VOGU-3710 file (C-alpha; in Angstrom, 3 decimals, decimal comma):
1> xxxxxxxxxx> 0,098/-0,224/0,054  1,162/3,447/-1,155  1,570/5,988/1,372  -0,014/9,304/1,596  2,652/11,566/0,786  3,444/9,263/-2,391  -0,345/9,342/-4,094  0,287/13,212/-3,131  3,663/13,808/-5,337  2,248/11,493/-7,701
11> xxxxxxxxxx> -0,712/14,035/-8,597  1,427/16,808/-8,227  3,684/15,384/-11,170  0,782/14,443/-13,336  -0,682/18,473/-12,661  3,080/19,898/-12,956  3,266/17,390/-16,339  -0,103/18,732/-17,621  0,326/22,124/-17,255  3,631/21,856/-18,766
21> xxxxxxxxxx> 2,458/19,833/-22,161  -0,429/22,562/-21,986  2,021/25,206/-22,259  4,022/23,550/-24,737  0,450/23,634/-27,254  0,001/27,078/-26,666  3,439/27,492/-27,631  4,756/29,285/-24,725  7,958/29,930/-23,393  9,263/27,756/-20,606
31> xxxxxxxxxx> 12,097/28,339/-18,018  12,864/25,058/-16,027  15,121/23,141/-13,972  16,226/18,923/-14,013  18,167/18,254/-11,442  21,307/16,074/-12,641  19,966/13,030/-11,489  16,581/13,360/-13,887  19,498/13,892/-16,772  21,157/10,706/-15,808
41> xxxxxxxxxx> 18,688/8,976/-15,128  17,176/9,438/-18,259  20,746/8,320/-20,643  20,932/5,414/-17,923  17,718/3,921/-18,977  17,884/5,131/-22,507  21,265/3,173/-23,041  19,121/0,320/-21,325  16,986/0,236/-24,065  13,971/2,554/-22,378
51> xxxxxxxxxx> 14,134/5,539/-25,024  10,566/6,460/-24,667  7,668/6,901/-21,875  6,157/3,139/-23,667  9,081/1,718/-23,122  9,726/2,816/-19,297  5,965/2,257/-18,220  6,436/-1,270/-17,419  8,968/-0,172/-15,157  8,959/0,509/-11,201
61> xxxxxxxxxx> 10,674/1,923/-8,997  12,098/0,576/-5,406  10,830/1,257/-2,297  12,591/4,848/-0,975  14,078/5,257/-4,364  16,592/8,030/-3,651  17,771/8,828/-7,424  14,264/10,099/-8,487  10,845/10,319/-6,937  8,824/8,905/-10,099
71> xxxxxxxxxx> 10,290/7,769/-13,170  7,638/10,227/-14,745  10,153/13,787/-14,370  11,493/11,696/-17,248  8,812/11,969/-19,137  8,053/15,234/-17,923  11,628/16,343/-18,880  11,313/15,136/-22,514  8,200/16,745/-22,380  10,136/19,919/-21,308
81> xxxxxxxxxx> 13,493/19,551/-24,162  11,091/18,317/-26,874  12,945/15,333/-27,102  10,272/14,777/-30,240  11,257/17,630/-32,741  14,601/17,646/-34,417  17,221/20,008/-32,040  17,320/23,096/-34,509  13,259/23,219/-34,625  12,534/23,697/-31,014
91> xxxxxxxxxx> 11,752/26,848/-29,656  10,063/28,326/-26,592  11,937/25,837/-24,633  14,726/26,305/-21,847  15,808/23,484/-19,531  19,118/23,758/-16,733  20,846/21,022/-15,317  21,301/21,712/-11,706  22,875/19,220/-8,464  22,431/19,904/-4,997
101> xxxxxxxxxx> 25,612/20,641/-4,802  25,412/24,239/-6,461  23,262/24,540/-3,887  25,408/23,604/-0,692  28,710/25,621/-2,883  26,441/29,035/-2,410  25,514/28,752/0,937  29,507/27,755/2,332  30,316/30,661/-0,311  28,109/33,482/2,341
111> xxxxxxxxxx> 28,961/32,086/5,309  32,131/33,600/7,165  34,102/31,947/8,774  34,141/29,362/7,026  32,301/26,405/9,125  30,767/23,196/8,890  27,694/23,045/7,452  25,824/19,611/7,095  22,712/18,972/4,452  19,717/16,593/4,010
121> xxxxxxxxxx> 17,025/16,652/2,186  13,940/15,828/3,845  9,430/16,337/3,935  7,844/18,587/6,560  4,339/19,198/6,600  4,072/17,079/2,809  6,930/20,022/2,057  10,530/18,831/0,405  12,974/20,695/2,333  16,630/21,704/2,654
131> xxxxxxxxxx> 17,605/20,634/5,809  21,046/23,286/6,924  22,523/22,261/10,100  25,158/24,274/11,358  27,028/22,817/14,049  28,542/25,106/17,559  32,129/26,564/16,200  35,065/28,215/18,234  35,050/31,363/15,692  32,137/33,006/16,888
141> xxxxxxxxxx> 30,053/35,075/15,487  29,535/33,660/12,108  27,510/35,310/9,694  25,743/34,445/6,359  25,280/36,822/3,974  26,819/39,974/6,581  24,195/38,744/8,693  24,402/37,175/12,058  21,999/34,699/13,432  21,819/32,834/16,870
151> xxxxxxxxxx> 19,088/30,559/18,623  16,624/31,078/20,834  14,909/28,177/22,090  14,129/26,303/18,645  13,767/29,516/16,879  17,206/31,300/14,465  17,134/35,396/14,907  19,166/37,959/13,616  21,147/39,052/16,671  21,345/42,127/18,102
161> xxxxxxxxxx> 24,076/44,594/18,218  24,738/43,457/22,614  24,392/39,850/21,892  27,045/40,693/18,942  29,012/42,795/21,449  29,382/39,882/23,980  29,904/36,946/21,764  33,002/39,341/20,020  33,745/39,435/23,518  32,984/36,361/24,656
171> xxxxxxxxxx> 35,315/34,934/21,822  38,697/37,049/23,435  38,267/36,334/26,664  39,220/32,450/25,719  41,770/30,559/25,813  43,752/30,655/22,123  43,476/27,571/20,547  46,655/24,911/20,388  46,654/24,609/17,251  47,152/28,588/15,976
181> xxxxxxxxxx> 49,806/28,783/19,023  53,497/28,875/17,715  55,476/25,690/18,246  59,156/26,211/19,709  59,849/23,020/18,615  63,405/22,066/17,444  62,136/19,836/13,838  65,911/18,783/13,304  66,798/17,120/16,677  62,937/16,324/17,700
191> xxxxxx> 62,663/13,983/15,016  66,682/12,877/14,852  66,037/10,145/16,297  62,867/8,649/13,848  64,136/5,886/11,566  62,737/5,807/8,318
//
């Protein structure tokens, strides 16, 4: 028996595909993003001889498949790129492949100083979300797009001036981290007893 979330996802997939086909029929310009998993899955299935919708219709995804949620997204991709029309005759469509890594890189570039960040895709209240977890670090305060945020219970809120001042003062009081201390070791003499 399929879960309610899976059935709703299938319904959304069908609705989006119907809207896409209507836009193609009306010759409306289209701009779409396609995850690289969809593009790769399409190419792999084509290499295995499942190069059109009728051949793919007999295939079933395993429960909890992680590469694509529904094989019909490949049909949607074919519709979006106007696969049945020669390349020179295609008009009004723009489909850009993207990767999850690109999103992660964009977020990492906006965090200063650099921090460990963990990403996970999840479904919360029947909506697909990307969960970004930033564990506490020693180089506080951290900023995202030049804004500093703090946790207050379950909430993440923008830090006020007093909180930022406290974070900076606390950092100055804390002892220097060992890995940043200058080493007075005598490399030549300390390593001379090591045999290779």
